[in-house]
VMD Tcl script that draws the C-alpha trace (Angstrom):
set ca {
  {-21.66 -15.58 -9.40}
  {-18.18 -14.36 -8.43}
  {-15.12 -14.66 -10.67}
  {-11.66 -14.95 -9.13}
  {-8.50 -14.92 -11.24}
  {-6.21 -17.88 -10.51}
  {-3.60 -18.23 -13.22}
  {-2.12 -16.47 -16.25}
  {-0.19 -18.44 -18.86}
  {1.79 -16.96 -21.74}
  {3.20 -19.08 -24.54}
  {5.18 -18.45 -27.68}
  {4.99 -21.21 -30.27}
  {7.86 -21.75 -32.71}
  {8.39 -23.95 -35.73}
  {8.79 -27.53 -34.52}
  {12.47 -28.00 -33.69}
  {13.54 -31.48 -32.61}
  {16.93 -30.21 -31.46}
  {15.19 -28.75 -28.41}
  {14.38 -32.19 -27.00}
  {18.15 -32.76 -26.78}
  {19.07 -29.40 -25.24}
  {16.06 -28.79 -22.96}
  {17.98 -30.14 -19.95}
  {20.83 -27.74 -20.68}
  {18.37 -24.85 -20.97}
  {16.90 -25.66 -17.55}
  {20.37 -26.06 -15.98}
  {21.39 -22.70 -17.37}
  {18.41 -20.70 -16.14}
  {18.25 -22.15 -12.61}
  {21.94 -21.38 -12.01}
  {22.00 -17.96 -13.67}
  {22.09 -15.22 -11.02}
  {20.00 -12.93 -13.21}
  {17.28 -15.53 -13.72}
  {13.76 -15.18 -12.26}
  {13.68 -19.01 -12.25}
  {16.27 -19.60 -9.52}
  {16.69 -22.76 -7.43}
  {15.38 -21.08 -4.29}
  {11.89 -21.17 -5.80}
  {11.92 -23.52 -8.79}
  {13.11 -26.82 -7.38}
  {11.62 -29.53 -9.60}
  {11.90 -30.54 -13.24}
  {10.35 -33.32 -15.28}
  {10.57 -34.59 -18.83}
  {7.67 -33.88 -21.18}
  {6.66 -36.88 -23.28}
  {4.60 -36.98 -26.46}
  {1.84 -39.51 -27.18}
  {4.41 -42.08 -28.22}
  {6.48 -41.74 -25.05}
  {9.23 -39.79 -26.80}
  {10.96 -36.92 -25.01}
  {9.89 -33.52 -26.34}
  {11.33 -31.19 -23.70}
  {11.25 -30.35 -20.00}
  {9.11 -28.50 -17.50}
  {10.54 -26.54 -14.55}
  {8.22 -26.20 -11.54}
  {8.10 -24.58 -8.15}
  {7.83 -26.80 -5.08}
  {4.01 -26.96 -5.17}
  {3.84 -27.32 -8.94}
  {1.68 -24.22 -9.34}
  {4.12 -22.06 -11.32}
  {6.13 -23.47 -14.19}
  {8.16 -22.94 -17.33}
  {7.85 -25.32 -20.28}
  {10.56 -25.63 -22.94}
  {9.76 -28.13 -25.69}
  {10.01 -28.78 -29.40}
  {6.98 -26.58 -30.15}
  {6.89 -23.78 -27.61}
  {8.07 -21.98 -24.50}
  {5.25 -21.50 -21.99}
  {5.17 -19.57 -18.71}
  {2.48 -20.41 -16.12}
  {1.98 -18.13 -13.11}
  {-0.58 -18.17 -10.32}
  {-2.03 -14.76 -9.59}
  {-4.45 -12.84 -7.41}
  {-4.05 -9.44 -9.11}
  {-3.99 -9.38 -12.92}
  {-2.21 -6.05 -13.33}
  {0.62 -7.01 -10.96}
  {1.24 -10.32 -12.72}
  {1.10 -8.79 -16.20}
  {3.62 -6.17 -15.08}
  {5.93 -8.96 -13.88}
  {5.55 -10.81 -17.16}
  {6.42 -7.68 -19.14}
  {9.32 -6.45 -17.02}
  {10.84 -9.58 -15.45}
  {9.91 -12.80 -17.21}
  {9.60 -11.92 -20.91}
  {12.90 -10.01 -21.20}
  {14.71 -12.97 -19.66}
  {12.89 -15.61 -21.73}
  {13.41 -13.86 -25.04}
  {17.07 -13.02 -24.41}
  {18.33 -15.95 -22.33}
  {16.26 -18.75 -23.83}
  {15.14 -17.82 -27.34}
  {18.17 -15.82 -28.35}
  {20.91 -17.70 -26.47}
  {19.69 -21.13 -27.59}
  {18.77 -19.95 -31.10}
  {15.05 -20.71 -31.03}
  {13.51 -18.96 -34.03}
  {10.57 -18.83 -36.46}
  {7.55 -18.01 -34.32}
  {4.01 -18.64 -35.55}
  {1.77 -18.04 -32.54}
  {1.66 -15.96 -29.38}
  {-1.00 -16.70 -26.78}
  {-2.11 -15.77 -23.30}
  {-4.65 -17.61 -21.13}
  {-6.54 -16.17 -18.18}
  {-7.98 -18.82 -15.83}
  {-10.78 -18.10 -13.35}
  {-12.58 -19.95 -10.63}
  {-16.27 -19.12 -10.36}
  {-18.08 -19.15 -7.05}
  {-21.73 -20.07 -7.29}
  {-24.01 -22.59 -8.94}
  {-23.78 -23.06 -12.72}
  {-27.52 -23.59 -13.12}
  {-28.34 -20.02 -14.13}
  {-25.67 -20.04 -16.83}
  {-26.82 -23.45 -18.09}
  {-30.37 -22.17 -18.34}
  {-29.30 -19.13 -20.34}
  {-27.05 -21.10 -22.71}
  {-29.77 -23.66 -23.42}
  {-32.62 -21.16 -23.67}
  {-34.16 -22.61 -20.49}
  {-34.31 -26.12 -21.96}
  {-32.06 -27.40 -19.16}
  {-31.84 -25.99 -15.66}
  {-29.18 -28.09 -13.97}
  {-26.26 -30.42 -14.65}
  {-23.66 -32.28 -12.61}
  {-20.78 -31.94 -15.06}
  {-20.21 -30.12 -18.31}
  {-17.94 -28.20 -20.67}
  {-18.98 -25.25 -22.82}
  {-16.38 -24.25 -25.38}
  {-16.14 -22.19 -28.56}
  {-13.67 -20.13 -30.58}
  {-13.87 -17.18 -32.94}
  {-11.42 -15.66 -35.41}
  {-10.65 -12.00 -36.09}
  {-8.55 -11.07 -39.13}
  {-5.85 -8.51 -38.48}
  {-6.69 -5.35 -40.44}
  {-3.38 -5.06 -42.24}
  {-3.77 -8.64 -43.47}
  {-6.65 -7.43 -45.62}
  {-4.49 -4.95 -47.52}
  {-1.00 -6.51 -47.48}
  {-0.39 -9.30 -49.96}
  {0.85 -12.62 -48.50}
  {0.20 -11.48 -44.92}
  {-2.37 -13.66 -43.14}
  {-2.03 -12.61 -39.50}
  {-5.14 -13.16 -37.41}
  {-6.38 -13.33 -33.80}
  {-8.26 -16.16 -32.21}
  {-10.41 -16.17 -29.05}
  {-11.07 -19.44 -27.23}
  {-13.67 -19.55 -24.47}
  {-14.08 -22.53 -22.14}
  {-16.31 -22.97 -19.09}
  {-16.16 -26.28 -17.26}
  {-17.88 -27.50 -14.14}
  {-18.51 -30.50 -11.96}
  {-20.15 -30.92 -8.57}
  {-17.31 -29.17 -6.73}
  {-15.76 -26.61 -9.08}
  {-16.69 -24.12 -11.77}
  {-13.86 -22.73 -13.91}
  {-13.56 -20.45 -16.91}
  {-10.74 -19.74 -19.38}
  {-10.16 -16.95 -21.87}
  {-7.43 -17.80 -24.39}
  {-6.30 -14.93 -26.63}
  {-4.02 -15.89 -29.52}
  {-2.23 -14.12 -32.33}
  {-1.14 -16.16 -35.35}
  {1.74 -15.03 -37.55}
  {1.62 -16.04 -41.22}
  {4.33 -15.92 -42.43}
  {6.36 -16.74 -39.33}
  {8.17 -14.08 -37.32}
  {11.91 -14.75 -37.43}
  {12.93 -13.18 -34.11}
  {11.25 -12.22 -30.84}
  {12.67 -8.74 -31.38}
  {10.03 -8.24 -34.08}
  {7.12 -8.95 -31.70}
  {5.45 -6.19 -29.69}
  {4.75 -8.16 -26.51}
  {3.56 -5.19 -24.46}
  {0.95 -4.27 -27.04}
  {-0.24 -7.85 -27.27}
  {-0.59 -8.19 -23.49}
  {-2.40 -4.87 -23.16}
  {-4.75 -5.84 -25.98}
  {-5.42 -9.24 -24.42}
  {-6.45 -7.61 -21.14}
  {-8.74 -5.22 -22.99}
  {-10.41 -8.13 -24.84}
  {-10.67 -10.07 -21.58}
  {-12.61 -7.22 -19.98}
  {-14.71 -5.99 -22.92}
  {-15.60 -9.38 -24.40}
  {-15.23 -12.29 -21.96}
  {-15.93 -10.73 -18.55}
  {-18.56 -8.41 -20.00}
  {-20.34 -11.42 -21.53}
  {-20.22 -13.44 -18.32}
  {-21.47 -10.53 -16.23}
  {-24.29 -9.85 -18.68}
  {-25.33 -13.50 -18.53}
  {-25.41 -13.31 -14.77}
  {-27.65 -10.25 -14.80}
  {-30.23 -11.69 -17.21}
}
mol new
graphics top color blue
foreach p $ca { graphics top sphere $p radius 0.5 }
foreach p [lrange $ca 0 end-1] q [lrange $ca 1 end] { graphics top cylinder $p $q radius 0.2 }
display resetview
């Protein structure tokens, strides 16, 4: 079984702000015409409205021509999605190019505040048959399947939350492995919840969070998958 990284997504969730549905178009216009923006019109050429379950506008998504890379700005969050072949190179770009622009020219300029969750998702494609993994997960009760989804989450309380009154920060890991007859994919979603909310992005250590997410990806998720393959 061979794992190949395909996409990294980073999102910062804020307190629901309905004003953003009205200004999302202005945000997109600003960043595609700003000379300092990494989301310029030479690369990001499409935009669409994002609708909720009731058909109401909740923001916009900016996409490249193929629709592989995107930026979402909506009433709940700002999310960056990037295809990748080398994790370290893409994480370096996120730290040095994308995050400084997003926090300064989107969050700060358009007064988006009160953040309650920061998350990063690593998406993999897996080459090989899922039957071995299915057998291990079901204790050899089942040996094959045409389609399926294995998913679970686990919580880890931040240490300082245990000693600081009224601080309930914690981390969450979400694991998902899905497959059908043609594809086998895996996701590792690493999240940090802020309770109470963080007022400004200036109070968030993004570099530390990203470095920690990569460490957890390697020591928990990839280590687990590789161990399952070797059994």
